[in-house]
N, C-alpha and C positions, 0 to 999 in steps of 0.2 A: 401336829397329821398325826405323827408316834401317838398321842394319846384316847384321836379319835378311833385309831385300825383297832387297836387296842379297845376299844371302847363294842367295837362291833362285833367283837373275836367269838363271845357269844353266838353271832347271829351267824356270820360270812367263814368261821370257819368252826371244824368240827369243834377243837378245843383250844387253850388258850395259850397250848404249851401243845412241841410236837413229840415227848414222846421216848427223842432219842437219844444217845449221850453221846459226850464224844471221846472214843477212846483210838481210835487211829492214828500210831509215828508217821513219822517222814518213811523212816526203815521199810514200815506196814505199807506206806502209798510208793515207793518205787518199787518194791519185791510186788506189788498186784499190776502196776502199769506194767515192769517186764512179763511178769507172767502170762498176760491180756496180749500182748504181742506177741504171745507166741516164740520167745526166740527160737525155739528146738522145734516147731512145728516149720517158721520162715525157714532157716537152712534146709529143713527135711524136701520142702518140696517145692517154694518159689525158684531155684537157680532152673529145674528143669522143665518148670512151664514158662519161666521168662526166655530159653534156646526155643520152647518148643512155641510161643507167639508173636513173638521177636527176637526172632532170629538176625544177627550184628550185633545187637546189641550189647554192651558193655555190662556189664551185671554188677560188675563194681560202681560205677559211674551214674548210674541209675538208682542203686542203694541208697546212694551219696541226696541224688536230686530228690527225692523222696523223703530222706531224712529231716532236709534243710525245709522245705515246706510243712511234711507235716510237724514240724519243731515249734512252726510257725502256728500249727492250727491248734499246740498242746501248749504254748504259753497264753491262747483266746481264752481255753477253757480254763485257765490258769488264775488268766485276769480275773474272770467272770464269776467262779468260785471264788473269786478271795473278796470281791466286789458284792456276791450273795452269799453264804458262806450258812447256802442250806442242802438240806439229803432232796434231789426233783431233779437235778442238772438243766439240761433245754427246754424241759418246762418255765422254771421257774426265772431264768434267764431272757428267755423271746417274751413268754407273758407280759416280763415287766417292762421288758425294753424296746419290743418295739408291738404286736396286738396281747390281748390276752387268745383270742381264735388262732390266730399263728401262736401260739406257745403249746396250747392243747393239740390240737393239728401235726406241731412236731414232737410232739411226745407220744402219742396215739401212734404217728408214722413209726417210730423210732422201738416204744411197745412188739407191733404183730412183727415186726422185721429180725427184734431183740428176740421175740418165741424163735421166727423161723432158723437163725443164729443156733438159739439152747440145741434146740432138737438136732439142727445141721450138725453141732459140734460136739451130740453125739453119738451118732454115726460115725463124723470120724475120728471120735476118740475110738471107736471099733477098726474100722475103715485104714485109718493111718496107725494109732498108738498103737493097738492090740496086732495087725498084724503086720505090722515092722516089727514089736517085742517077736512075737515067732519065728517071723523070717529069718533075722537078726539072729536070733540063737539055734535056729533049725540051719543057715549054714557055717555059722563060728564053731557048731557043735558035731557038723556033718549028723542032723539028724532029721534023714526024710518026713516023718510023724508032721516035727513041730512044722515043717514048712507047709502040709499038707493041710496044718490046722489053720492056719496063716491065710492061704488060701479059704477052707469053708466059712470062716467066722464073716466073710466080707457077702455071702449072700443075703438078700433081705429079710429071710426071715430070722436068723442068725445076729443081723446087723441093726431090727430091730427090739428083739429080747433081752440086746446083751445092754444097746445102747442106751433102755427104758430106763434094764437097772442103774447105771452109772449115771443117769439123766435126776433118780428121785433119791437114789444115795443122795448125791451135792446139793438136793435139796434141803435134807433133814440139817446138812452141816451147815447149811448157811444161814437155818433157822436156828441154828446155836448160837448165846454165846459169840461173841465176837473173839474175846480170846481162845477159843477152840478155834475157832476159822483160822484167825492169823497167824496161832499157833503151828499148825497142821499146813501153813503156808509156807513158816519159813522153812520146816523142817523139808517140805518139798524141794523147794526154789534151793535149798544146798545139793542137795540128790541131782536135781536140774540141772546148775552148771556142773556138778564135776561130771555127770553125766553126757554133758555137752561139749565140755574141755577136753575130756578122753579120745572123741571124734578128730576135736581139733589134732592134740599130739599127735592118733594115727595119721592123722591127713601131713602134715607136717614132717612124719622121718622118714616116709618114702620119697620116692620120686617117679617120674612117668615110666620111666622103663619098669618100677621094680614093683607098681601100681597094677601095669600091663601085664606080667608075668601072676602076681598073685589073684587075677582077678581070672585071668584062661584056667591057672590048675584048681581055682573054688568052682568053676562054673562046669566041670571036666563030667562030675558024677551027674549031672544034670539035664545036661546042654553040649548038642555037638560044637555051640555057638565058640567066637574069641570076640577079645577088643577089637581086632579087626575087619572079621566074617559081618559086627555086625554095623560098624561104618560103612561095613558095599554096600551091603544089604539095604540101607538106605541110600546111599547114593544110584545103586541100580534102581528103585522107587522112584527115583527122580528127585528126593530133598535134597539141597546145596545144604551139606555138611558145614562147610565152609565159606558162612558167607562174606560178603562187604564188611568193614565194621559202619555203624550206621548211627548217625547221630537220633537220627527220629525214630530207631526200633530203640534208641537207649530212655530217653522220654518216654516210651512205649512201655520201661519195666515201672514205670512209677506207681499205675496202678497194681500191676503184682505185689510190690514193696507194701505198699497202702493196704492191701488186704491185710498185713499183720499191723503195718508199724500203726496205723488209722484208729488203731484201738487200744493208744496207748493212753489214753486222757480220760479213763472211765470214773477214776475217783471222783471227778470233775459230779461224781450222779454222787456221790454221798457228802457232802462235803459240810451236813451239818450235824457228821460224823468224824471229825478226821479234827487232830489237835492243833494247833497253832496252825489256821489253814496259812496262812501266806505263804508260811515259811515251806512249809509241806507240804501243800500243792505247787508253787510254784517251780519248786527242787526236787517233787516226785517225779512229777507228771515232764519236762523238759529232762531231768537226767536221764529218766527212762526212757524216755526215743532219739534221744546222742549216744547215750552207751547201746542199745539194740541196735540201731540203723548203723553207726560203726562196726561193728560184730557182725552184720549182717556183709555189707561190702568187703571187709576183709579175710572173712571167712569165704566168701562168692569168688574172689578170685584166687585166693588160695586152693578152691577144687578146681574152678575152670581150668587153672594151671595148673596143676598137678595132674588130674586126670583126662586133659587133652579139651577144648570146649569140640571140635568134631566128635568126640567121644557121646558126648550129653548132647547133643546133637539131635545126633544120629538113633543115641539113645529116646529122647524126649518124642522124636516122631514116630518109631516102631513103638512107641504103649503107648501113645495118645490117636496114633492113628492108622498104623498098623501095614497089611499090604507085601509086606513081607513072611519071609519062612521061618522068619528069627521069634524062637519061642521062649522067650524073659521066662523064667522060673519064679521071679519077684518082681515087685515095684520099685523100680528105678529111683528111691529114693534118697537123700544123701546119708543117712545111717544108714541102710542097710549096703550102699553101697561101699561105706566107711567101714562099715562092721567088717568086712572079707582081709582086709587085710591085719586083723591079729586071731590067731587060736586059744590065746589067754580065756581061760572062763569067765575066769573075774571081769576083763575087760571087755569081751562080749557078753557080757552081763550089763556092762554099766553104758554100752552102747545099746542095747536092748528096750535097757529102762525110762531112754529119755526122755522118747516120745511121750511113752505111758506119763510122765511125770510133768511133761509140760500141761500134755493134754487135757487135764481136767478142769484147769484153770478156766477155757473157756469157753465154759460150761457158766463154770460159776461167774464169770464181768457179764455174761449177757444177762442174767438174772438179777443182777446187785443192779444194776444200773435201770432193767424197766420197771423192777418194783417200787427204786426207789421215784420212779415218776408217776407209777400208779398210788403210789401212797401222794404224793404230794396234788395231784388233780383231788384225791379224794381227802385230805385233807381243805382243800379251798371248796366241797363241796360241788365237783364237776362229775365225781365216782361216786357212788354209793359208799355211805358213812365205813362200810364194816372193814373196805380194804385200806382206812387210813386205820386199824388196828394195830398195834405194836401191844410184843408177849413182855408182861407184869415186870417178871422178873431176868428174860434173856433180854429184850429190849427193843426186838426184832419186829418188822414190819411183815409178822408169816400168815396174814392174810393176802398184800399182794405179792407175796412171793409163792405162795399155790398159784396165785392166778396169773404168774407167767407162766408155770411148768404145765397146768393144764392147758394152754390154748398149743402150748409148745407139743405135747402128745400130740394132740389133732393133726397138727402140721409135719409132724413124723409119720404118722400115715401115711398121708397125700407122698412126702417125699423118699420115699423109701419104695411103696408099692406104684406109683404112678412117674412119669416125666415130666411132669407135668413143671416141677421147679428147678430153674438154673440152680446149679452151687456157686458160683458168682454173683449170680444178683442179687442175689439179698445185701452184697457189698456196699451195689447201690441205692440202694432205697434209705439206710441209713445213713448215706452221705445226704441227703435231703434234709436230714436231720441235723448235720455236720454244716450245713450248708445256712441255714436259718443263727446257728450257734454263729458264725466267726461275723453273719450280720449284725447279730447283736453286741459283738463285740468291738465291731467297725463303726455302730451308733449311739456307744454306751456313754462316750462323754458328750454328746451332744442333744440326744435322746431322753435320758436321765441325769442330770448331772448333779442331780441333788444327792442321786447315788453314789457318782461318781466321783466326787470331791472326800465323800463319805470312806474310800480305799485307801488303807495301809499304803499298799506299792503303789504308786501315782508317776510312772518313771516316760518323758517325755524328750524326741528324738528331734532334733532339730524344729523345738515347739510343737510339733505332732505324739501329740500323746501313742501310746507306744499298745495298749491298749485295741488301738484304732491300727496302728499298721502291722499289727499280728492278724487282728479281722477282716485287715484288705487280702492280706497273702491268704489266708484258710478262703476266701472267696476264690482268691483266683484259684489254690489244687482243687476245690471242688466242681468248675468251672471242665479241669483238666478231667476229672474223675469220669463227668459224665460227657464228655467228649468220646471218650474210651469208651465208654461205656454201649452208646449206640453207635459206635463202628466197626466195631473189634468184634465178631460172633461170639469165636470160642470163651470169651468172659463173659458168656450165659447171659446178655442182660435183654438181649435183642427177640426174643422167642416173644410171640402173643401171647400165651401168661404169666409171662412176668414183667412185664410193659400192662399189660391189665390191672393186676395187682400194683405195682404202684401206686398208679394215677386212682387207682380205688381206694388205695385203703389214703394215704393224704387226706385223700377229699371227701371220705367219711370221717376224717377228724374235727371238720371244720361244721359237718352236718350233726354230730352229738355235741356239738361246746353250744353251738346256736340254741342247741334243741334241749338242753338243761337248764341253759342259760333263761330259756322264756319258762320250762316249767317250774324251776327256782322264783323268776322274779311273781310269777303265780301264787307261790307261797310266801310271798311276803319278805325273800330274802336279794338284796340283788350282788349277784357273785361279781360287778364291778369292781366293788371296795375295797375288794383283797387285793386288786391287782396294783395299788396303788404304795404301798410298800411290798418290803422282803416278807418272805413271811415272817412268825412268832416264830423261835428259835422251840 
C-alpha cells in the first residue's frame, strides 16, 4: 500500500515531501500549550465571569471538573498525533478515520473560527492586556493619566489600529525560523510565570480585612465607593450576592474554564514539526492541561476566599449588568484587583506586565493551527498549490500563515465596528471541530486498525483501547459545551448571526470539498487516493 501511495505522490500530493522539519522539543510543546491555554488570561477574567454567569457555582470544583474532561480530550489529540505524526491536526485525523469530506469540513471550520479568534485575541490584547497594564500601573503608582490611557485604548478605533499592528508583528514572528520563535517563547514564558506568581504571592500575603482596607484606600482618589458600598449597591439592585452553593452552576463553570483549557492541545496541529512525537505530545499536552487546570482551581479558591465571594459577585454584577450608582474606575479583573495590594514599583510593573506577556500567544496559537490545516489541504490538492509553499530556508508555511491573517483582518473590522459577532460564541465554533477529533479517537482502533496497530502507544484499560476511552469522554465534553452554548445567553452563542455563521461555515466546507473533488477528477486526479494512508512526511 505504501508503495502505491508513493507512486501516486506526484499526482495526488503536491510533492513527495512536506518541506517541514522537526525542531520542536517536549519543553517547547509544554510551554506552547500552557501559553495557549492562557494561564494569565484565565485567572484574570474567568473568576468574575463564573460569579456573573453561574452564581453559587464553586470556582474550585468547576475548574477541577473541566480539567479532568479536558485532559481526556487532550489525550485524544495526543494519541492521534502519535498515530499520524503530520502537521494538519483534525484534517489529517478525521479525513483518514471518518471521511475526507468530514475531515475537510472540520478543518475548514477550524480555519474560519481560528481566524475569528486571531482577530479577537488581537482586540483582547488591547482591551485586556494593554488596558490592564496601564490601569494596574496607574493605580499602583497613583497616576491618573495612565488610567485614562487604559480607558482610551479600549475604544473601537484605537483597538482596531493597535490590534492590527500587534497581529501583523506576530505574523512576522511566526514566519521566521522556529528556533527564533521558540527562543522568544521561552523568554516570555519565564517573564509571564514570574509575573503570575508575584500576583499569587501578593494575594496570599494578605487577609480579608487587609484586602478590604487596602482596596478602600486605593479607591479613595477616584471614587466614593468602598468594598462595603459595592456589595450594598448590587444587593439594592436586586442581585443575590451570596447565593446558595449550586452543583448545577458548578458544572456550568466548565464552559468558562473550557474557554482557556480547551486550547491545551494545539501542538497536535503541527506534529510533523515535533521531535520525539510520542513522548513530546503525550507529556506536553496532558502535562500542560493538568498543570494549568490545577493552578486555575487553586488560585480561584484563594481569590474567592481572600477577597470574598460576595464582593466578587457584586463586582461581576455591577461590571457586566450595571444599573447602580457605582462607578468602577477600572475593569475588575484579577490582575488589577491584586495589583492594588502593593505600592512597590517593581512588583506593580511585574503584575502589570503579566497579561501582556500571556496575551501575545493567543494570537499565535490560532494561526499555528489554522495555517497547518490549510497547508495540509493544499498538500492533498484540496487547496491552491501555492498555499502549501514552505520557505526554503526557514521551513515555515508562510503562504498559509498569511492567508489566516488576511481573513482575520477582515473579520476584525466586523467584530470591532459592529455588534454582530459574540465574543464567546467563537469558542463553540471550534468545539464542532473538537467533536469530530474526539469521534476520530473513539473510532480509530475500529475504522483504521492498520494505523492503530502501528502506534508506539497502544494502551488498553479493561481491554478497551485507551484512545477510544479518551475519545468517548471528549465527545461527552463537546455535548456539555453544546448544551451550555444554546441555553446560556451570556455565553454569546444564541444570537441569530452566530447561529447562522456556525451552520453556514460548516456546510460550506462540504460544498468546497465536493466541488474541488469533482474539479480534480476532471483533471484526471482522484484525490480520494490521498486518504488511504498518512500523508508523506
